[in-house]
C-alpha positions in Angstrom: 10.7 -22.0 -6.3 13.0 -20.4 -8.9 13.4 -16.7 -9.5 11.1 -16.6 -12.5 8.3 -18.2 -10.5 8.9 -15.9 -7.5 8.7 -12.9 -9.9 5.5 -13.9 -11.5 3.8 -14.7 -8.1 5.0 -11.4 -6.6 3.8 -9.5 -9.7 0.3 -11.0 -9.7 0.0 -10.6 -5.9 0.8 -6.8 -6.3 -1.8 -6.5 -9.1 -4.4 -8.3 -7.0 -3.7 -6.1 -4.0 -4.0 -3.0 -6.2 -7.5 -4.1 -7.3 -8.6 -5.0 -3.8 -7.3 -1.8 -2.2 -8.6 0.3 -5.1 -12.2 -0.9 -4.4 -12.3 -1.5 -0.7 -10.1 1.5 0.4 -10.5 3.7 -2.5 -14.2 3.5 -3.1 -16.0 1.6 -0.3 -14.1 3.2 2.6 -14.7 6.8 1.3 -18.4 6.0 0.8 -18.8 4.6 4.3 -16.8 7.3 6.1 -18.6 10.1 4.3 -22.0 8.6 5.1 -21.4 8.0 8.8 -20.8 11.7 9.3 -24.2 12.6 7.9 -27.9 12.0 8.6 -27.8 9.3 5.9 -26.1 7.0 8.4 -28.1 3.9 9.2 -27.3 0.5 10.6 -29.0 -1.8 8.1 -28.3 -0.1 4.8 -25.8 -0.4 2.0 -23.3 1.4 4.1 -23.0 -1.5 6.6 -22.5 -3.8 3.6 -19.8 -1.5 2.3 -18.2 -1.5 5.7 -18.1 -5.3 5.6 -16.4 -5.1 2.2 -13.8 -2.7 3.6 -13.0 -5.1 6.4 -12.8 -8.0 4.0 -10.5 -6.0 1.6 -8.3 -5.0 4.5 -7.9 -8.6 5.8 -7.1 -9.9 2.3 -4.5 -7.0 1.8 -2.9 -7.8 5.1 -2.4 -11.5 4.2 -1.0 -10.6 0.7 1.3 -7.9 2.2 2.9 -10.4 4.5 3.4 -12.8 1.5 4.8 -10.0 -0.7 7.2 -9.0 2.0 8.8 -12.4 1.7 8.7 -12.9 -2.1 10.2 -9.4 -2.7 13.0 -10.3 -0.4 13.6 -13.6 -2.2 13.6 -11.9 -5.5 16.1 -9.1 -4.7 18.3 -10.9 -2.1 21.0 -11.8 -4.7 21.3 -8.1 -5.6 21.8 -6.9 -2.1 20.8 -9.2 0.8 21.0 -6.6 3.5 18.9 -3.9 1.8 16.5 -6.5 0.6 16.1 -7.8 4.2 15.6 -4.3 5.6 13.0 -3.5 3.0 11.2 -6.7 3.8 11.3 -5.9 7.6 9.9 -2.4 6.9 7.0 -3.9 4.9 6.3 -6.3 7.7 6.3 -3.5 10.2 3.9 -1.5 8.0 1.6 -4.5 7.7 1.6 -5.0 11.5 0.6 -1.3 11.8 -2.2 -1.9 9.3 -3.4 -4.8 11.5 -3.6 -2.5 14.5 -5.4 0.1 12.5 -7.9 -2.6 11.2 -8.7 -3.7 14.7 -10.0 -0.2 15.3 -12.5 -0.7 12.5 -13.4 -4.2 13.5 -14.6 -2.9 16.9 -17.3 -0.9 15.0 -19.0 -4.2 14.1 -20.9 -4.5 17.4 -21.6 -0.8 17.9 -22.6 0.2 14.4 -26.2 0.8 15.1 -25.9 2.1 18.7 -23.0 4.6 18.9 -22.4 6.7 15.8 -19.9 9.0 17.6 -17.7 6.0 18.6 -18.0 4.6 15.1 -16.7 7.9 13.7 -13.9 8.0 16.3 -12.8 4.5 15.3 -12.7 5.4 11.6 -10.5 8.5 12.4 -8.3 6.3 14.6 -7.9 3.8 11.7 -6.9 6.6 9.4 -4.4 8.1 11.8 -2.7 4.7 12.5 -2.7 3.7 8.8 -1.3 7.1 7.8 1.6 6.6 10.2 2.2 3.2 8.7 2.3 4.6 5.2 5.4 6.6 6.1 7.2 3.3 6.8 5.8 1.9 3.6 7.3 4.9 1.8 10.8 3.9 3.2 10.2 0.4 2.0 9.3 1.5 -1.5 12.3 3.8 -1.6 14.6 0.8 -0.8 12.8 -1.3 -3.4 13.5 1.5 -6.0 17.2 1.2 -5.1 17.1 -2.6 -5.5 15.4 -2.2 -8.8 18.3 0.0 -10.0 20.8 -2.5 -8.8 18.9 -5.3 -10.6 19.0 -3.1 -13.8 15.2 -2.9 -14.1 14.2 -0.3 -16.7 15.2 3.2 -15.5 11.7 4.7 -15.7 10.3 2.0 -13.4 12.9 2.3 -10.6 12.7 6.1 -10.8 8.9 6.0 -10.5 9.1 3.6 -7.6 11.7 5.8 -5.8 9.5 8.9 -6.3 6.5 6.9 -5.1 8.4 6.0 -1.9 9.5 9.6 -1.2 6.0 10.8 -2.0 4.5 8.5 0.6 6.9 9.7 3.2 6.4 13.4 2.5 2.6 13.4 2.1 1.8 11.2 5.1 4.3 12.8 7.3 2.7 16.1 6.6 -0.7 14.6 7.4 0.6 13.5 10.8 2.4 16.6 12.0 -0.1 19.3 10.9 -3.7 19.8 10.0 -3.3 23.5 9.2 -1.9 22.6 5.8 -4.6 20.1 5.0 -5.6 21.8 1.7 -1.9 22.0 0.6 -1.4 18.3 1.6 -4.4 17.2 -0.4 -3.2 19.1 -3.4 0.3 17.6 -3.1 -1.2 14.1 -2.8 -3.2 14.7 -5.9 -0.1 15.8 -7.8 1.9 12.8 -6.6 -0.9 10.3 -7.0 0.3 9.1 -10.4 3.9 8.2 -9.4 2.6 6.8 -6.1 0.3 4.4 -8.0 2.5 3.8 -11.0 5.7 2.9 -9.1 4.6 -0.4 -7.5 2.2 -1.3 -10.3 4.9 -0.8 -12.9 7.1 -3.1 -10.9 4.3 -5.7 -10.8 3.9 -5.7 -14.5 7.6 -5.9 -15.1 7.9 -8.9 -12.7 5.1 -10.7 -14.5 6.5 -10.1 -18.0 10.3 -10.0 -17.5 11.2 -10.7 -13.9 13.6 -13.6 -13.3 14.3 -14.3 -16.9 18.0 -15.0 -17.4 18.4 -12.4 -20.2 16.6 -9.5 -18.4 19.8 -7.7 -17.5 21.4 -8.0 -20.9 18.3 -6.7 -22.5 18.3 -3.5 -20.5 21.6 -1.9 -21.5 20.2 1.6 -21.0 18.4 1.0 -17.7 21.0 2.0 -15.0 
């Protein structure tokens, strides 16, 4: 597969992941998690169906993350093979952590209607493990931002991606080490949400439109 095809495949996979994660983790997960802590929690309602959607979304995201780890490495390896490999390994490690976190949720399948306390505990365990993984994902994104700069991808995109990586590291590290600053952490996450979302999505769009074209470097004279 040539570089142009790798770029387009990677870009579309990133877009698909963003859509899947946005619905399954952004909407469905929050709906389910908030419901199980209230009296509205029931076993055979829309909440269990949403829980199934969360699991399906996570499984699809895990598969796509493994693939993107490889395709991003292939795309950037000619810019800096060592950094590209390290960034790929970091994404694989993050994805393996997400697998472990997802196993905590899968265990809720058989106890959904019988042990609400255990279900809540498993949701909290998932969130803690996933949050830890997102710190590693932040380092991955930071390296991707550096590779984007080397590749002479438009300046605004590699800056956004780098900011996104640093934001992931700061926000999720704070979530792990302290709960006393929860309100501050939530406010900080809200402020940084735009670059966190725009960084990888911006890269995805660039990969689809321009990635791998032989003239992409010469067209970006002001990008470094």
